[in-house]
C-alpha positions as CSV (number, residue, x, y, z in Angstrom):
1,X,0.1,-20.9,-4.6
2,X,-1.6,-17.5,-5.5
3,X,-1.7,-18.1,-9.2
4,X,-0.6,-20.4,-12.0
5,X,2.3,-19.0,-14.0
6,X,2.5,-19.9,-17.6
7,X,5.8,-21.9,-18.1
8,X,7.0,-19.6,-20.9
9,X,5.7,-16.3,-19.6
10,X,9.2,-14.8,-19.3
11,X,10.1,-15.7,-22.9
12,X,10.5,-13.0,-25.5
13,X,7.5,-14.3,-27.4
14,X,5.2,-14.0,-24.4
15,X,6.3,-10.4,-23.7
16,X,5.7,-9.7,-27.4
17,X,2.2,-11.2,-27.0
18,X,1.4,-8.9,-24.1
19,X,2.7,-5.9,-26.0
20,X,0.6,-6.8,-29.0
21,X,-2.5,-7.1,-26.8
22,X,-2.1,-3.6,-25.4
23,X,-1.2,-2.0,-28.7
24,X,-4.8,-2.0,-30.0
25,X,-5.9,0.9,-27.8
26,X,-3.0,3.4,-28.4
27,X,-3.0,2.6,-32.1
28,X,-6.7,3.4,-32.3
29,X,-6.0,6.8,-30.8
30,X,-2.7,8.0,-32.1
31,X,-2.5,7.0,-35.7
32,X,-5.2,9.4,-36.9
33,X,-4.5,12.4,-34.7
34,X,-2.8,14.3,-37.6
35,X,-6.0,13.8,-39.6
36,X,-8.4,15.4,-37.1
37,X,-8.6,18.8,-39.0
38,X,-9.1,17.0,-42.3
39,X,-11.9,14.9,-40.7
40,X,-13.6,18.1,-39.4
41,X,-13.5,19.5,-43.0
42,X,-14.9,16.3,-44.5
43,X,-17.9,16.3,-42.2
44,X,-18.1,20.2,-42.0
45,X,-18.3,20.2,-38.2
46,X,-16.5,22.0,-35.4
47,X,-13.2,20.4,-34.4
48,X,-14.6,19.7,-30.9
49,X,-17.0,17.3,-32.4
50,X,-14.3,15.4,-34.2
51,X,-12.4,15.2,-30.9
52,X,-15.3,13.2,-29.6
53,X,-14.1,10.3,-31.7
54,X,-11.3,10.0,-29.2
55,X,-13.3,10.5,-26.0
56,X,-16.2,8.3,-27.1
57,X,-13.6,5.5,-27.8
58,X,-12.1,6.0,-24.4
59,X,-15.6,5.9,-22.7
60,X,-16.7,2.7,-24.3
61,X,-13.3,1.1,-23.8
62,X,-13.7,1.7,-20.0
63,X,-17.4,0.8,-19.9
64,X,-16.9,-2.4,-21.8
65,X,-14.5,-3.7,-19.2
66,X,-17.4,-4.2,-16.8
67,X,-18.4,-7.1,-19.0
68,X,-14.9,-8.1,-20.3
69,X,-13.4,-8.4,-16.8
70,X,-15.9,-10.9,-15.3
71,X,-15.8,-12.8,-18.6
72,X,-12.0,-13.0,-18.5
73,X,-12.3,-14.4,-14.9
74,X,-15.0,-16.9,-16.0
75,X,-14.0,-18.2,-19.4
76,X,-10.4,-17.1,-19.6
77,X,-8.1,-14.5,-21.0
78,X,-7.5,-16.0,-24.4
79,X,-11.2,-16.1,-25.7
80,X,-11.7,-12.6,-24.5
81,X,-8.7,-11.4,-26.3
82,X,-9.7,-13.1,-29.6
83,X,-13.3,-11.8,-29.3
84,X,-12.0,-8.3,-28.8
85,X,-9.8,-8.5,-31.9
86,X,-12.8,-9.5,-34.0
87,X,-14.9,-6.6,-32.8
88,X,-11.9,-4.2,-33.3
89,X,-11.4,-5.4,-36.9
90,X,-15.1,-5.1,-37.8
91,X,-15.5,-1.6,-36.2
92,X,-12.3,-0.4,-37.9
93,X,-13.8,-1.4,-41.3
94,X,-17.1,0.3,-40.3
95,X,-15.2,3.5,-39.5
96,X,-13.4,3.4,-42.9
97,X,-16.8,3.2,-44.6
98,X,-18.6,5.8,-42.5
99,X,-20.3,8.5,-44.5
100,X,-21.3,10.7,-41.5
101,X,-19.8,11.7,-38.3
102,X,-22.6,9.9,-36.4
103,X,-21.7,6.6,-38.0
104,X,-18.1,7.2,-37.3
105,X,-18.8,7.9,-33.7
106,X,-20.8,4.6,-33.5
107,X,-17.9,2.7,-35.1
108,X,-15.6,4.3,-32.5
109,X,-17.8,3.2,-29.7
110,X,-17.7,-0.4,-31.0
111,X,-14.0,-0.2,-31.5
112,X,-13.6,0.9,-27.8
113,X,-15.4,-2.3,-26.8
114,X,-13.0,-4.4,-28.8
115,X,-9.9,-2.6,-27.5
116,X,-11.1,-3.0,-23.9
117,X,-11.3,-6.8,-24.3
118,X,-7.6,-7.0,-25.4
119,X,-6.6,-4.6,-22.7
120,X,-8.3,-6.6,-19.9
121,X,-6.8,-9.8,-21.2
122,X,-3.3,-8.3,-21.2
123,X,-3.4,-6.8,-17.8
124,X,-5.1,-9.7,-16.2
125,X,-2.4,-11.9,-17.7
126,X,0.2,-9.7,-16.3
127,X,-1.3,-10.0,-12.8
128,X,-1.7,-13.8,-13.3
129,X,1.9,-14.3,-14.4
130,X,3.9,-11.8,-12.4
131,X,2.1,-11.7,-9.1
132,X,1.2,-8.7,-6.9
133,X,4.6,-7.2,-6.3
134,X,6.1,-7.4,-9.9
135,X,2.9,-6.5,-11.8
136,X,3.4,-2.8,-11.3
137,X,6.9,-3.0,-12.7
138,X,5.7,-5.0,-15.7
139,X,2.8,-2.6,-16.3
140,X,5.3,0.2,-16.4
141,X,7.5,-1.7,-18.9
142,X,4.4,-2.4,-21.0
143,X,3.5,1.3,-20.9
144,X,7.0,2.1,-22.1
145,X,6.8,-0.3,-25.0
146,X,3.4,0.9,-26.1
147,X,4.7,4.5,-26.1
148,X,6.4,3.6,-29.3
149,X,3.0,3.9,-30.8
150,X,2.6,7.7,-30.1
151,X,6.2,8.1,-31.5
152,X,5.6,6.2,-34.7
153,X,1.8,6.1,-35.4
154,X,1.4,9.8,-36.1
155,X,4.3,9.5,-38.6
156,X,2.5,6.7,-40.3
157,X,-0.9,8.5,-40.0
158,X,0.6,11.6,-41.6
159,X,1.9,9.6,-44.5
160,X,-1.4,7.6,-44.9
161,X,-3.5,10.8,-44.7
162,X,-1.3,12.7,-47.2
163,X,-1.3,10.0,-49.8
164,X,-4.6,8.1,-49.3
165,X,-6.8,10.3,-47.1
166,X,-7.8,10.1,-43.5
167,X,-9.9,6.9,-44.0
168,X,-6.8,4.9,-44.7
169,X,-5.9,5.1,-41.0
170,X,-8.9,3.0,-40.2
171,X,-8.1,0.5,-42.9
172,X,-4.7,0.1,-41.4
173,X,-6.3,-0.7,-38.0
174,X,-8.4,-3.3,-39.6
175,X,-5.3,-4.9,-41.2
176,X,-3.5,-4.8,-37.9
177,X,-6.4,-6.7,-36.3
178,X,-6.1,-9.5,-38.8
179,X,-2.3,-9.9,-38.4
180,X,-2.3,-9.5,-34.6
181,X,-5.3,-11.9,-34.3
182,X,-3.4,-14.6,-36.1
183,X,-0.4,-14.1,-33.9
184,X,-2.5,-14.2,-30.7
185,X,-4.3,-17.3,-31.9
186,X,-1.0,-19.0,-32.4
187,X,0.9,-18.2,-29.2
188,X,-1.5,-17.0,-26.5
189,X,-1.8,-19.8,-23.8
190,X,-4.4,-19.4,-21.1
191,X,-3.0,-17.8,-17.9
192,X,-6.3,-17.7,-15.8
193,X,-5.5,-19.1,-12.3
194,X,-7.1,-22.3,-11.3
195,X,-8.5,-20.6,-8.2
196,X,-10.2,-17.8,-10.0
197,X,-13.5,-16.7,-8.4
198,X,-16.3,-17.7,-10.8
199,X,-19.0,-18.1,-8.3
200,X,-22.4,-16.4,-8.6
201,X,-23.7,-14.6,-11.6
202,X,-21.1,-13.3,-14.1
203,X,-22.2,-9.6,-13.7
204,X,-23.3,-8.9,-10.2
205,X,-23.1,-5.9,-7.9
206,X,-21.5,-8.1,-5.2
207,X,-18.6,-9.0,-7.6
208,X,-17.8,-5.4,-8.3
209,X,-18.5,-4.3,-4.7
210,X,-16.0,-6.7,-3.4
211,X,-13.4,-4.7,-5.3
212,X,-14.9,-1.2,-4.9
213,X,-15.2,-1.5,-1.1
214,X,-11.4,-1.8,-0.9
215,X,-10.1,1.8,-0.1
216,X,-6.7,1.0,-1.5
217,X,-8.3,0.2,-4.9
218,X,-10.5,3.3,-4.9
219,X,-7.7,5.7,-4.0
220,X,-5.2,4.4,-6.6
221,X,-7.8,3.8,-9.3
222,X,-8.9,7.5,-8.9
223,X,-5.3,8.6,-9.2
224,X,-4.9,6.5,-12.4
225,X,-8.1,8.1,-13.8
226,X,-6.9,11.7,-13.1
227,X,-3.5,11.0,-14.6
228,X,-5.1,9.4,-17.7
229,X,-7.3,12.5,-18.1
230,X,-4.2,14.6,-18.3
231,X,-2.8,12.5,-21.2
232,X,-6.2,12.3,-22.9
233,X,-6.7,16.1,-22.7
234,X,-3.3,16.5,-24.3
235,X,-4.0,14.0,-27.0
236,X,-7.3,15.5,-28.0
237,X,-6.3,19.2,-27.6
238,X,-2.8,19.2,-29.1
239,X,-3.8,18.7,-32.8
240,X,-6.3,21.5,-32.8
241,X,-4.2,23.9,-30.6
242,X,-0.9,23.3,-32.5
243,X,-2.2,23.1,-36.0
244,X,-5.3,25.3,-36.1
245,X,-4.4,27.9,-33.4
246,X,-0.6,28.1,-33.6
247,X,-0.3,27.3,-37.4
248,X,1.9,24.2,-37.2
249,X,1.5,21.9,-40.2
250,X,0.9,18.2,-40.0
251,X,4.6,17.4,-40.1
252,X,5.6,19.9,-37.4
253,X,2.8,18.5,-35.2
254,X,4.2,15.0,-35.7
255,X,7.7,16.1,-34.7
256,X,6.4,17.6,-31.4
257,X,4.2,14.5,-30.8
258,X,7.1,12.2,-31.5
259,X,9.5,14.0,-29.2
260,X,7.0,13.7,-26.4
261,X,6.5,10.0,-27.2
262,X,10.2,9.4,-26.9
263,X,10.2,11.1,-23.5
264,X,7.2,8.9,-22.6
265,X,9.2,5.8,-23.4
266,X,12.1,7.0,-21.4
267,X,9.9,7.9,-18.4
268,X,8.1,4.5,-18.5
269,X,11.5,2.7,-18.5
270,X,12.9,4.9,-15.7
271,X,9.8,4.5,-13.5
272,X,10.3,0.7,-12.7
273,X,14.0,1.4,-11.8
274,X,12.9,4.3,-9.5
275,X,10.3,1.9,-7.9
276,X,12.9,-0.7,-7.4
277,X,15.2,1.7,-5.6
278,X,12.9,4.0,-3.7
279,X,9.6,2.1,-3.5
280,X,6.2,2.7,-5.0
281,X,5.1,5.3,-2.4
282,X,8.0,7.6,-3.1
283,X,7.5,7.0,-6.8
284,X,3.9,8.0,-6.6
285,X,4.6,11.1,-4.6
286,X,7.3,12.2,-7.1
287,X,4.9,11.7,-10.0
288,X,2.2,13.7,-8.4
289,X,4.6,16.6,-7.5
290,X,5.9,16.5,-11.1
291,X,2.4,16.8,-12.6
292,X,1.5,19.7,-10.3
293,X,4.7,21.5,-11.2
294,X,4.0,20.9,-14.9
295,X,0.6,22.4,-14.5
296,X,2.0,25.6,-12.9
297,X,4.5,25.9,-15.7
298,X,1.8,25.5,-18.3
299,X,-0.2,28.3,-16.7
300,X,2.7,30.6,-16.5
301,X,3.6,30.1,-20.2
302,X,0.0,30.2,-21.4
303,X,0.2,33.8,-22.7
304,X,3.0,32.8,-25.1
305,X,1.6,31.8,-28.5
306,X,4.5,29.4,-29.2
307,X,4.5,25.7,-29.7
308,X,7.4,25.1,-27.3
309,X,5.5,27.0,-24.5
310,X,2.7,24.4,-24.8
311,X,4.9,21.3,-25.2
312,X,7.7,21.8,-22.6
313,X,5.2,21.4,-19.7
314,X,3.8,18.4,-21.6
315,X,7.3,16.9,-21.7
316,X,7.6,17.3,-17.9
317,X,4.1,15.9,-17.2
318,X,4.9,12.8,-19.2
319,X,7.4,11.8,-16.5
320,X,4.8,12.5,-13.8
321,X,2.2,10.4,-15.6
322,X,4.5,7.5,-16.0
323,X,5.5,7.6,-12.3
324,X,1.9,7.9,-11.1
325,X,0.4,5.2,-13.4
326,X,3.2,2.7,-12.8
327,X,3.0,2.9,-9.1
328,X,-0.7,3.4,-8.7
329,X,-2.0,0.7,-11.1
330,X,0.0,-2.1,-9.6
331,X,-1.1,-1.1,-6.1
332,X,-4.7,-1.0,-7.2
333,X,-4.6,-4.5,-8.5
334,X,-2.4,-6.0,-5.7
335,X,-5.2,-7.2,-3.3
336,X,-7.1,-9.2,-6.0
337,X,-5.1,-12.3,-7.0
338,X,-8.3,-14.4,-7.5
339,X,-10.3,-11.6,-9.2
340,X,-7.7,-10.0,-11.3
341,X,-10.0,-9.8,-14.4
342,X,-12.7,-8.0,-12.5
343,X,-10.2,-5.7,-10.7
344,X,-8.5,-4.9,-14.0
345,X,-11.9,-4.1,-15.6
346,X,-12.8,-1.7,-12.9
347,X,-9.4,-0.1,-13.0
348,X,-9.9,0.3,-16.8
349,X,-13.4,1.8,-16.2
350,X,-11.9,4.4,-14.0
351,X,-9.0,5.1,-16.3
352,X,-10.8,5.1,-19.6
353,X,-14.5,6.0,-19.1
354,X,-13.8,8.2,-16.1
355,X,-11.0,10.1,-17.9
356,X,-13.1,10.2,-21.1
357,X,-16.1,11.8,-19.4
358,X,-13.9,14.3,-17.5
359,X,-12.1,15.5,-20.6
360,X,-15.3,15.6,-22.8
361,X,-17.0,17.8,-20.2
362,X,-14.0,20.1,-19.6
363,X,-13.4,20.6,-23.3
364,X,-16.8,22.2,-23.5
365,X,-15.8,24.9,-21.1
366,X,-14.5,28.1,-22.7
367,X,-10.9,27.4,-21.8
368,X,-7.8,27.6,-24.0
369,X,-5.9,24.3,-24.3
370,X,-3.1,25.5,-22.0
371,X,-5.6,26.4,-19.3
372,X,-7.5,23.1,-19.8
373,X,-4.2,21.2,-19.3
374,X,-3.4,23.1,-16.2
375,X,-6.9,22.3,-14.8
376,X,-6.4,18.6,-15.5
377,X,-3.0,18.5,-13.8
378,X,-4.1,20.4,-10.7
379,X,-7.1,18.1,-10.2
380,X,-4.4,15.8,-8.7
381,X,-3.7,18.1,-5.8
382,X,-6.1,16.3,-3.4
383,X,-4.5,13.0,-4.3
384,X,-1.1,14.3,-3.1
385,X,-2.6,15.7,0.1
386,X,-4.2,12.4,0.9
387,X,-1.0,10.5,0.1
388,X,1.0,12.4,2.6
389,X,-1.7,12.2,5.3
390,X,-2.0,9.5,7.9
391,X,-4.8,7.7,6.0
392,X,-2.7,7.8,2.8
393,X,0.2,6.2,4.6
394,X,-2.1,3.4,5.5
395,X,-3.5,3.0,2.0
396,X,0.0,3.1,0.5
397,X,2.6,2.2,3.0
398,X,6.3,2.6,2.3
399,X,7.5,-1.0,2.0
400,X,11.0,-2.1,2.4
401,X,12.7,-2.0,-1.0
402,X,14.0,-5.4,-2.1
403,X,17.2,-5.5,-4.0
């Protein structure tokens, strides 16, 4: 058999376990977004520098997976998850106590390493337990579940910031690490397949090269990176654009963010159904076209200084993002049943570090937020052209849809 399925993997408690593992990352991003202007005031810096607390977190979350992935293949998913939770809790406390932006950025780097470990453990466990064909659907369902965080976390972050100051967001993260860690310790059973590839040194070029030399992985991982950059650009730009530039208050921003999160949830729940009916290739093509259309709409509305003119294209691109990520992520991991941890780590490196670097660099261009968002969406144009080409049909064939 390709892998060893945990006996209770389909139980509600196991699904709750997987959701808990992937919540660390979005919680670390979304809860304190309403507090970004207040943080800039505290440290007396330009808002762009405070936005780096998000992009630095994303960068380290991706980079750390180069270690977490092979470790997950060698010693198992459970110890990697628990180790990541410990790092996450420590760094959250460090961020709470930071008295300078530099120390806060260092804490966020460490926090990204902790979150990457829980993410690798979660997605490797999905690949272990659901196999190559169903993993993409499960990933999409998990994305839908974790989209509750963007819906609810800013509301909580607004309340915490208003009553206790922006630092309370990080004390909440530390508390979450304690509670979630106890839950994971109690219920997470090892899912690492018995035939996992643990030969050779733990971190070796050959181990990564065996994944990177697969064109199917490179193509789909790049699409995941570009799609993630769209969302990261929105997450980091929206608070400053809506609150500082358009005059929205913290509560109004939270409403806009919450509406988009609800649409994200809907999109991530619709995407697996669409894949079941039409296949992953058509789902991917639909997602790419949707993102390109949203970019064009964003550019056409960019002269309007209204919150809706910025958010309506974002609403549309949320569906494109869900369709692209759900169909591309599963396809990127599909060939690597015996190296799911390493493959998931490299996919995370593309998605997190790659997207973080792209957004950090483009934010330093003299572009308004709407133009920046258009640029990020239109960077996916080559991906669509490749997908519809002869080589794209080979890398992502249209398989017969199973009912």
